[in-house]
N, C-alpha and C positions, 0 to 999 in steps of 0.2 A: 576905805582902798588902802590908808595907810597901815592898817594891820599886818594887810598881805603881801606888802611891798617896803618891809623893811630892812634892816641891818642883818638880821639872820637870816631871811629867806634869801636875799640877794647874795649871801658868801654862800648856802648851799645851793644855791641855784650856778653859781661860777664855779664851785667845786662839781657840780654834777656835769659842767658842760665840759671842765678841763678831764674828768673821769672819761666820760663818754670818748670825747678825743683820743684817748691815752688807751682806751682798749681796742679802736680802732685801727691807732697805728700800729699796734703791737701783733694783731692780727696779720696787717701787713706784712709786718716783717716774719712773721711764723711762714706765711704764705710765702714768701720770696726767700725760705733760708737753702734753696738749692740753686737761685738766680744768680750767675757770674755776675762779678763785680757790683752785686746791690750794697748799699751800706744802710746799717739799719738806720732809722729814725727811734726820736721821743719827743715825748709832750712833757713841756713843762710849765705850770702856773703856780706851784706853790709858794717858789723863791719870789715872785714879784708880790704876791699878797701877802707873805709874812713880812717884805721889806716895806709896805706900804703902812702894814698893824706898826712896825717897827719906829717908821717917821713919824705915825702920829701921835706914838707914846713918847718919844724923846723931843716933841715940838713943844709940849710941856704948856701948851694954848689951850683953851677951852675951842673945841669943834666940834660945829652942828653935826648932828647923827645923820642929816639928810648929805650932807656933805661927804661923811665918811663911805656911806652908801653909795654916791656918785663916783668915789675913786675905787671901789672896788668893782662895780658894774664898767666901768673902762679901762680896768686892769687886765693886759694881755695873757693869750693863752699862747706861749710859745713853742713852735714845731721846727725843731732842728736835725740836723744829720751827725749820727756817730762818726768819728775819725777814727775809731779804735783800730788799731792795726787787727791783722789778720794771719793765723798760720795756713791758712787754706791757700792752696795755689789759685783757686779762681776769683779771689781778690774781695770772696762776699765776706764780711764781717758779724754777721748772725749768730747770737750764742743763744742756741735753743732751749736750753736750761734755764738762763736768764728770764729770757722771754715767757715762758711756761709762770714763773714766780712771778713776774711783774704785772702778767694778767691776772692770776690770782687775787695778788695784792689791790690792783685796781678794780677788779669783781666785790672784791669783800667791801672797800672802802666805799663803795658806787652803792652798793645795799645799805650799808650802814647811813649813807647821806639820806637814800631813801626814806629809810626809817626814821631818823631825826626829822626829816619836813613832816613826814606823815604825823610823827608825834607832836608837832609845831602845830601842825592843823588839826589835830584831834583837841587839843589844849585852849586854841583859838575857839573852835567849835561847842565847847563845854561852858566855856567863858560865857559865851553868846547868849547859850539858851541855857543855861544854869542847871542842865543835867546831864548827867552819864548816859 
């Protein structure tokens, strides 16, 4: 069980969770581009993960991998509302071009993360079975 519940899979799973939610929120923003007074939303999870990595590196003490994994598992995915000013008279601040770019970026990152997770499990299968 330890091979499948390690730091690599924990980070990839947290990344996939954040990217999945980001795609959902971006699609919600796009769907509400014509809704008066709608404020676009965003998802952020990278800053907390980077902060945890920096804190572990700056600590300088030996830390168990299980403790690091638990820190990542317990990291938050932040859902917020953009307070960007808008030039639109209806008060909506959705920038459709930005949303489309962010959606493409999130989809690309999600596909890459899935490929990395598949690669990890393929390597594990090869290591366990001893064959390709």
